[in-house]
Each structure stands twice: as C-alpha cells, then as structure tokens.
N, C-alpha and C positions, 0 to 999 in steps of 0.2 A: 225394403231396399238394402243393398249390400254396397259398402264402400270400402275399398282396399288399396294398398300400395303396390299390389302386383296383380298381373292379368290372370293369375291362377286362384286368386281370392282365398289365399292362405294367410295373408297379412291384413286383417281387418282394421279399419280405424275404430277406436273404442266407441261404442255405442251404435255402430253401424253394420252390425252382423245380424241381418235379418230384421231390421227396424221396421216396426209396423206403423205406417203413416196414415192409417184409416182411409178414408175415401178420398183424400186430397190427391189432386194431380200435380201438385207443386211442392217442393220441398227444399229449404235452405239447408246447406251442409256447413257446419261451423267446426271451430276447433281444429282446422287443418294447419299444416305447416306451410311456410312460404317457399316457393320455388320447388315444389314437389309435384310429381305426376300422380293423379288418383284415378282409379278405375270404379265405375258405377254401373250396377244392373238393378232391375226391379222385376218383380213377379206379382201376379194377382193371387189373391187368396179369398176363398169362399168356405167358410166353416173349416173343416180339416183338410179341405183340397186346395192345393197350390198348383199354379200353372207353371210350365218350364220358364226359365230365366229369360229376360229380354236380351237383346243385344248389348254389348258392353260399350259404354262411353267413357272417353277419357278426357281429362283436363289437368292442365298444369297451373298451379297457382302462381301468382306474381311474386317476385322477390321484392320485399319491401325493406329499406334500411331507414334509420331514423335521421332527422335533420338536427343540427348541421351536419354536412357531409363533404368529404373532399376525396377525389380519386387521384392518387400520385403516381400510379403505375409502377409500383415498386418492384414488381416481377414481371416477366414477359407473358404470364398467364392472363387470359381474357377474364376481366373481373366479373363476379357473379351477377346476373342480371343485365349484363351489357350485351349489346348486338354490334359487332364490329366487322362485318363482312367486308373483305378487300382492304381492311386496314392491318397494320402490324404494330405490335408493341415492341420497343427496342430503342436503339440509339445508333443512328447511322448517318453517313454523309454530312449534310449541312444542318441536320435536326438532332444534333447530339446535345448531351448536357441538359441543364435546367432542373436539377443537377444530374439526373440519372436517365431512367427511361421515359419515353413519351409514346404516344399512339400517333402513327404517321401513315400517309399514303402518297404514293407517286401519282401525280396528274399530267398525263400525257395523251394517252388513248381513252382514259377515264374521263368522262364529262362530269359526273357527280359521284359523291361518296358519302354515306350517312353513317353516323355513330348514334346509338341511342343508349341512354344510361339506365341503370337499375331505378326502380321507383323509390322515391325518397319522400317520407312523411310520417305523420303529418306536419305540415309546416307551422313553425311558430310565427308570431307577427314580425313584420319588417325584415324579410329575408331578400336576398339577392342571388343571381347567378354570376360567378366570376370564373375566369379561366385564363391560361397562358396559351399563346399561339405563335407560330412562325411560318413564314413562306421562305423556302430556300431553293435555289436552282439545283437540279439533279447533278449537274457537272460542277467540278471544282473550278473556281474557289468557293462556290456555293453562296454567292451573293444573292439578294433578294431578286426574284424575277422582276420584270418590268411592271410599272404601276398599271393597274386595271387588268392584270393578267389572270386574276382569279379572285374568288370571294367565299365567304361562307355565311351561313345563316343559323342563329341559334333560336330555337323554338321550345315551347313547353306544352305538355299535355297533362290534363288532369283526369283522364279517362283511360289510363293504362295504355296510352299510345294509339287510341282510336282516332283522336283529332288532336291538332296542335295549333297553338298560336304563336306566331313569330314574335320574338323579342327584338332582335336587332340583326342587320346584315352588315358585315365588314368587308370592304374591298381593299385588296392589296395596294398599299401606298408606295411600294418601289423601294422602301428603306429596310435595311437588314437588321436581324436580331430577334430575339424573344420579345413579345409585347404582351401586356396584360389587358384583357377586357373585363370590366367590372361594372357594378352598379346597374345590372339588369334587373329591373324592379319586379319582385314576386309578392308585394303588398296584397295585391288582390286575391292571391292564392292561399292566403292564411286558412289553416285548418285542412288544406287538401293534401292528397298524395300525388306528387308530380313526377313526370318523367322528362328529361331533357334530350333533345335531338339537335345534333350539330350535322349540318349538310354542306359539304365542300362543292364548290362549282367552278369548273375549269373554263377558261376563256382562251388562253393561248400559252404557249411555252411548254417547257418540260421541268417540273418543279415538284418538290415535296411540300405538303402541308401538314403540320404537326400541332398536337394539343397536348397540355399538361395541366395538372392541378385543376381539374374540373371540379367545381365546388358549388355548394349552396350554403351560404352562411349569412350572418346578420349583416344588415345594412350598417355602415359605420354610423356612429353618432355624430362624427365629425367628417364632413366631405372635404376631400382636398380640393385646392384651387385648380383652375383651368386657365387656359389662354396665356401660358408664361411667354413673356416676350422681353428682349433686351434691345436698347439702343446705347451704342457705345459712343464715347467721346474721349478726349485726351484725359488719360489717367482715371477715368471714371466710366460707370455704366449705369444706365437708368433701367431698373428691372420692374415690369409691370406684370399683373396677373388679374384674373376675374374671380370673385369669390363674395359669398356673403361673410358677415362677421367683421370684427374689428381688432383682431390680434393674430399676428402672423410672424412666422420665422423664415429667415432665408439662411442658406449655407452655400459657400462658394469655395472653389479651390482649383488646382491644376486638372487638366482633363483626365478623367478616369478615377479620380480620388474617391475613397470610401466614405460616404456621408455619415457613417455611424462612427468612425474613428478618427477622421481627419477633416480638414477644411476650416474655414472662418464662419462661425455661427453668429448671426444678428437675430435678436429676440425681441418680441414685444413691439412689432411694428403695427400702428394703428390703422393704416391705410394700405391701398392695393397697389403701392409702389414704393420703391426704395432706391436711392443713388448710392452705388458702391463707389468709394473713392480709395485713393492710394494704389491703384492697379499699375502695372508696368505696361506702357504702351507697346503694342506689337505682340504680346503674349496672349495666350489663349486661356480660357477658364470655363469650367462647367458651374452652373447655379441650379440650386433647387429652391422650391418653396413649399411651406405647409402652413395649415391653419391651426391655431391653438383655440380649442373650444372650451378651455377652463378645466378645473380639477375633477369635474364629474365626468365629461365626455371626452377629455384628453386631447391629444394631437391627431390631425389627420395623416395620412400617408403622404410622403413627399411627392411633389410633382416635379419632374425633371429627369435627367439633366438636360439642360439647354447650353449649347456651347457658343461662346462668342469671343471676338478679339477686341482687346482693349484699345481705345483710340480710334482714329481714322487716318486715312492717307492724306497728306497735305503737302504743300510746297511753301518755300519762303521767298520773299522779295517781290516787288511789283513786277508783273509781266507786262511787257510793252505790246503795242498794237501796231499793225502795218497799215499804212495808208493806200486805200483802194476804194474808188468811188462806186464800185459795183462788184464786190468780191463773191466768189462762189466757193464751194467746198474744195475746188481744184486750185484756187488762187494762191500765189506766192505768199508766204507767211514768214514771220520773223525767226530768225536762227541766231544762236542755237535755241532750241525749243525749251519751254518750261515742261518738265516731265515728272510724272509720279510712277513709280513701279509697285504693282500689287504682287505679293507672294502668296499664291493660293496653296493651302496646305495640301500635302500629298493625300490622294483618295478623294479629294474634293474638286468641286468646279464652282464657278460664280453662278449663284441662283439669281441674283439681282445685283445692279449697281447703279447708284445715283450719284449726282454731283451737285455741288453748291459753289457759287463764287460771286463776288461782287466786282462790278466795273464801274470806274469814275470817269465822268466827263467833266473837264475843267473849264472854268470862266476865263475870259480874256486870253484866248489862245493866240490870236493873229490879228494884226491891224489891218483894216480895209481902208485904204486911202480914198476910194471912191465915196464911201459913206462917212468918212472921218470918224471910225469908231472901232473899238475892239470886238471881235466876234468870237462868241463862246462855242465850245463844243456841246454838242446835245447827246443825251442818252439814246435818242432815237437813231443816232449815227453809228451805234455800236453793233458789231457783228462778231460771232464767235462760235466755235465748235470744239468737241472732243474727238480726238483720233488716236488710234493705237497702231504704232508702227509694228509691234509684235503680231498683231492680228491682221494687219493690212486692211483695216476697215475703220470706219467712224461714223458719225452721225449723217443721215442723209440730207440734212439742210441746216443752214446757219441759224443760230438763236439771234433774236434782235431785241434791243431795248425799246422802250417807249418813253415819250416825253420830249417835247422840243424845247428843253431847258438843261442846263448843266446839272450835275448831281451824281449820286451813287445809285445804281441799279442792281437789284439782286436776282440772281439766277438760280434756279432749282429744278431739276428734271431727272428722269430716269435715262439709262444708257442701255437699251435692250441689245444693242449689237454686241456686247460683251457677254452676254449670257452663255453659260456652257464652257467658257474659257478655263484653261487649267495652267499650272506652272507659274512662271514669273512674267507678268504682263506690263509693258510699259505704255502709259498713255501721256498724250501732250494736249495741251490747251492752246489753240490757235486763235488769235483775235485780230480784228481789223477795225478800222475807223473810216467812215465815209468823207471826213473833212478834217483839216488841221495839219498844216506842215506836211512834209514828205518823209518817206522812210519809215524805219522802225524806231519808235521812241515812246517815251511816257509823258511827253509835254502836253498832249491834248487828251488822250484816253489811255487808261491802263487797267489791268486787273489788280485789285488791292492786294498787298503783300499779306500772304498767310490765309487769304480768304478762299482759295481753291481747295476743296475737298473731294475725295472720292470715298464713298461709303458702301462696301460690299457686304453681301451676305453669301454664305457658302452652303452647298448641299453635297451629299455623298453621290459620287459618280454612280449612275445606275449601271446595272449589268449589261444593258443594251442602250447604247448612246443614241440620242435623238439628234437629227440633222440640224444644221444652224445655216445662217446667211440665206434665208429663204428670199427669192426675187421672183417678181412677176413684171416683165417688161413688155408693154403693149408694142405691137407691130403694126397695128391697124385698129380701127374702132372696134372690131369684133374679135381680133385675135391677140395672142401674147405669147411670148417665150417664158417658160418656167425653169428655174434653177435652184439648186441648193449646194451647200458645201458637202463634199465626200466625207463620210465618217471614217475615222482611222480603223485599221484592221482589216478583216476581210468578210464583210457582211454579205449575205446572199443577194441583197438588193434593197429597194425602197418600194413603199406604196404612197401614192399622192392622189389627192382630190381637190378640186375647186368647187366650192359651194357658196351659197348666199348666206350661210349661217356660221356663226363662230364656234358651233359645237361640232368636234370632229365626227366623221362618219364611223360606222362600224369597220369598214374596210375601204380600200382604194384600188387604184390601178397599179399593178406590179410593174417594176422596171429595174434594170441593173444600172441605168444611166442617172446622172445628176442633172440632166437638162431635158427638157421637152419643148419642141419647136412648133409653133403655130397652133397652139391650143385655142380652140374656137369657142364661140358662144357668148361673147361679152356684149353689153349694151352700154351705150354712153349714159354717164350718170350713176351707174350701178356700183355697189359696194360688193366685193368679193374677198373670200377667204381661201388662201392656199394652205392645205394641210399635207405635211409629209411625215412619215415615220420610217424608221429603219427596221429591216427584216434581218435580224443578226444571225439566227439560225433557224432551222426548220420549226415554225410555229412560234418563235420568240420574236416579239417586236418591242421597239422603244415606245415611250409615249409619243403621242402626236404632237409635232410642232406646228404652230399655226401663226400666219402673218396676214393682216388685212391689207387690202389694196383697194383703190377706187379709180373708176374710169372717169376722171374728171380732170380739168386743168388747174394747175396751181393758180393761187390768187397772189398777185404781186403787192408789195407794200410801197409806201411813199415815205421819203424822208425830207421833202421839201414842201410840205402843204403850205399853201398861202403865198408861196414865192414863185412857184412855176406850175402852170398846168395848161392843158389844151382847152381852148374855148370853142373849137369846132373842127370837124374832120369831113371831108367831102370827096367823092369820086366822080370822074366823068369817063365816058368812052365805053361803059358797059351796057349790056342789054338792060339791066337795071342798076341803080346807082345808090349810094349812101349820101345823105345830106343830114348832119347831126351837129348840135350845138351842146356844149356842156360847161360846167362851172368848176369852181374850186372844191374838188373832191378827191378822195383816194380812188383805188381802182374800181372801175364800173364796168359792168357786163352789158355790152350792147349787142350781143350776138343774135338778137332778133332782127337786126338791120343787116342787109347784105348787098353786095354788088356781084353781077354775074357776067361771066365772059367766057369766050371759047378758048380752048388750048392753043398756045402759041400766040394769042393776042394780048394787047397792053391794057393795064389798068392805071388810069392817071389818078393821082391823089393830091390833096393839099391839106396841110394841118396848120391852124392858127393857134398861137400860144400867147398866154399872159406870162410876162417876165417881171419880177420885182424891179429890176433895173433895166431900162431900155438899152443899155450898153451890153447886156448879156449876149453871149452866143449860146445856142441851144443845139444840143444833139438829138437826133431822131432816129429810131430804129423801127422798122415795120418786119413782121414775121407772118408766115403763113404755114401752118401744120398740114403739109402736102400728103404725108402718109397717115394722117390721123391717129397717131401713137399718144396723144395727150401731152406732148411737149413740143418745144420749138428748137430742139437741139441738133436736129439732123442737118446734113449738108444740103444747101440750096433753100433752107426755110428761113433764113434771114434774107428777105427780098430787097430791103433798102436799108442803108445806113449813111448818115451824112450830118453836117451841121449847117447852121444858118441862123437867121434872126426870126422873123415871123412875116408872112406865113412860110412854111417850108413846102415845096411842091417838086413832085418827081413822078416817076413811072416804074412799074414792074410788069413782067410778062408772066402769064400762066404757062408753065412748062409744057412742051409737046408731050403727048402720051398720057396726061393726067386724066384719069377716069372721070366720068360725070359723077357729080356728087357735091356735098357741102364741106367746106374746109374753114377751120378756125383762123382768124386773122387777129393779130395783137399789135397794137401801136404804143410806144412808150417814148417819152422825152426825158432828157437829163441835162443838167447844167454843164455846158461846155464840155460834153463828153459823149462818146457813142459806145462806151463800154457796156 
C-alpha cells in the first residue's frame, strides 16, 4: 500500500511507502493530518513479483477542533471546516455589528440555506450550543420582518454530518435586534466529536438572516431566570420571574442603561418577585434579573431588559351617571366627559389595554309615596362603557352590574378595540343608571373617585402593520358583510379568510378593498373567525389579525326580577298559533314555539303581565328579525310598541314580499316605558 499527499506519489506519508499489509483486504490508515486530502493505491505481490498499481483512491480527512469552541467571524474568510454555500461573511444593511462581521444570507428567492460547522470534539461533560442571530428586512430602515416570516433550525451530528438530530427551531417573532439562543443541551453527546448545522427557512418577505458567535461551551453552573414580567402601579412596579433557587438580584434604570456601570442594584432577594418603589409616575424604565448561585457557581447571566411605565393612567373625582331606563352604546351620556389620555411612546403601539373601576349604588335615593318608603339604587341598574373619541371606537356592548341591592360593584376587563393604537389617545368612561332621579348626577349611582384606571402594555410597531377594527355583520342567516380598517401607507392589499378555527390559515383571499359584501356559507348557531392580514410589499405580510363572531342572537338581561314579568303570551289568527305560560324568570328562549301566517296577513297577540303594583303602567315591545341578520335593529323589525296595564293585546302584519321561512320574534316588557 502507498499513501501520499499528492497524486504523483512523490510525497509519501511516513510508513506508507510500499507498506506490506500481508494477506489482509482491509487496512486502517493512522497518523494522518486533519483537513488534508490523501491518495491511496495498492498492488499485489507474490514472491519477488509485483502487479501493476491499482487505481488511485482519494479521501479528505475531517477537520476537528477542540471544545470549547467559538466562531466569531473575525475575518471575511470562510472558517476552516465550515460549509457556507450561499452565505456571506461581512457586515451589511440591517445585519451589521455584533460587534463586527457575521455570516448572513438574503432570503427572498432562496427558500432554505444551510451552514455546517467544523467538527468539534471530543466534547467534555455538560456542554451546550449557543449563538447570536438576527432577522432584518432587506430594505431600510431594516426593521424585523413580520412575525412568522421565517425560521431556522439548529441540529447536531456525531457521525461527521451523515445524520443530524434537531435541537431547536426558532421562528421569527417580529421584534428587531440581535438575540441570543443558548442552553441547547449537548450532555448526551459527551465524548463525541460533533458538527453543528443551521438551516434557515424562508416563509415570506425579503429579509436577511444572520448568525454570529456560534459556540460550544460549558453549560452554566447557574441558569438565568425566565418569564420576566412587570405590573406597574403608582410610583411602584411589581417584578416577577420564574427560576429555581432562593437568591436573586435585580437592576433597573432609564431605558438603554448599561447594567454593568449604571442602574439601581437590589441584591439578595429570596423569592421570585420584588416591588420596586420610589419610581416617577409616567417615566419609563428597563429592568433585569439574575440568579445568585453562591460563591462556587457564581451569578447567572442577566435576563432582560424588560421596559415598563411606572404608574397607571387614572382620573380623579366621582364620575356622574346619566338616567336612562334602556341605554345603548349610542345613548346620550353625561358631559363634559371624564377622560384619560394615554401617550404611546414613539415607535410603539398598544399591545393590550385593560380597565378597572368601581361604581356605587346608593341607598335611600328616592321616596315612593305609593309604598310610603325610600327606594334604593341597585348595582344591577348600572350600565357603563369605555369609548375613545380619538379612535372613534369603543366597546361593542355595555357592562352591567349585578345584585338587586345597593353597594359598590367592581369592574375589570380588557379593551381590545384599542389594540394597535399609536400616539396620544383619549378615552372616556360613559355611565348610566336605570333608576333614580333624572339627568346627570351622583345622587343615585356614580363611578368612585380615582377608581377608574387604564393599564396599557406596549409593543414595537412591526415592519408591516396588521389590520384593525375587524367586523362581520350578518345580512341574512347565511351571508355577512366583512370589513376592517385601512392600514396607513400604501400596502399592496390584504388577505382574508373566514374559518371555524381560531388558528389563522396559511394564506387567504387577496383583495385591495377593506370590505367584502355578501360573504356566504354561515349557519345559525355557528362560531366563525375572521382572519385578515396586510400585504405590505411583494411577499411581505403582517401577522394575521383574528376576531371571533357568532351567528346567534344576543341574550337580554333583566333589572326588575320579581317585580315585573310576563305570565303568558298567545297568538290567534295564524295557521298555527302560540299559547305559552311563564313565570318569574330572566330571559327565556321559547323559539321552539311558532305562529305561522301568510305575507300581508295579520298576527293577533296578547301578553299578560305580573306587576308588583297594580297601579303600574307597563310598556311592551315586539320585534321580528325579518332579514335574519341576528339582530332586531333594522327598519320595520319593531312590529309593536305601546303601553298598558294587563293584558296588552294588539296586531302586526307580515310584510308583503317576505320570503317563506322562519323568523325570530322577541317580546319584552318594561316598567312605564317602551324604550
């Protein structure tokens, strides 16, 4: 056997110039250099006679470096042992710094791109893979592409790249900047020589994906905390995190502060939460947390920063309520309004907004001469909503208290209509009462002074803005009109889909409009999800925005239980008729009962009512949803309104031209009112 480093066999490997291997047909070649190409030939020998040489085989040995290992791409040359086809080493566009060169690739026409490392080993115990990565749009200002626009997978091989085991896949989350991926556990590969593979996967958009500081290093003896979160209050912030251990440090300061040279450090915290005090309301802060594992294992790396705003937005003074026995979101409200203005930081938008407040119903509000007693206001008579004059939008329905007694009722809920808003946004709290005096005042019901709070969280504005104000308005039992608010700028258009799943689809129907008329396929009682996303530029999409809608009728509430209710309802004159008795209960669905009649013909009805006082006059309304759009708001759908004692009897006609079918009827009574 001959082994040489050239194909002319003039540079033999020591010991392999005519090596006699006996009668064996297998020979291990040792003592070779890494990353070198070798040439091998053999010949048969019998006594003093030798055959001609065989053909020449070539093989290149693997390059192996020791662990721990880090590749920082300090020059633009491809590192020894790396495969980087389609990738470039340098510093351009949005993938500059960190602090110098990195390895990057543009993803637009390329669907995948792979980097493989040099072989590293043998691995000591308790090793990990760690690296820095960044997604950045190809075009200035180089923000992150839309969330979900791409991903990459890190895998490891212990057979020099013949097979790989996936360690973790990271999907772009839509936030900008360099990020660190670490703690990819190689404990089970102890003693092995391994190769790392990184595979980038394109989904949409035109962006650069970059990597730097690809390393295999020891697992930290002290793992850093996770799930860092902040809940702010006046001059304070409650910081929480998740971790094992019982000794932690936090540090906080102005946004962007250097946590090695500045900030306020708090040490030796024994639990996984801490309340920072003495903050300036309205100011923004960054906060970090780390674990202290003692003198042997030291401190973990810092987790953070997390940015928060000290305090919450609130108002002062009792907020009056307006008297209205049947308010809606469009009802007249008290003016001047109680308002709060949120200042969203530049470059951010509202990610979520919640509200809290307390309404009080007072006792002994008004004297009733008929009963010779004072009547109290009830918490169940409270109605309220949050509206933004800046956005021209508000809550779709009123919040209601419960309890037929006076007292204080606490409200707390989210306000999704404000999500995505930017700039200075003014909100108002509009409140009504169903009983007690007239006009706007605080003598029966009011919102407690200082109790109204708005608590926002903010997120960076994505490169491609997602739509807002999604609407699905039924026009018949099976069709609906879809709409959403136009996105600022000049997007190519939008994609939309209506599904029965909350999970957005892979793609939707493309349109340049913000409305879709007569979308078909709905069924009564079904729950549907409208998904819409923006197509900003070719191949670049925003995250999907999703809103749930139901093909059902709203369920009304009662505020007068035990004092006023229908005891029976009956019809005459139809082909079939309703005869039904009922008792003291809230809203009840009797839609299994029906009266049938021809178009243009009359339906006679009679409603008997129980009244707490026989002197009471009662209002009665009857509606029929003639167009089947799951509401009773359209013209001609209130078929009767009037007042009386009991029973109340009247007639309504089926409109000419009404198609054959089933239509929902609703009957409701109210004390001395038909509103």
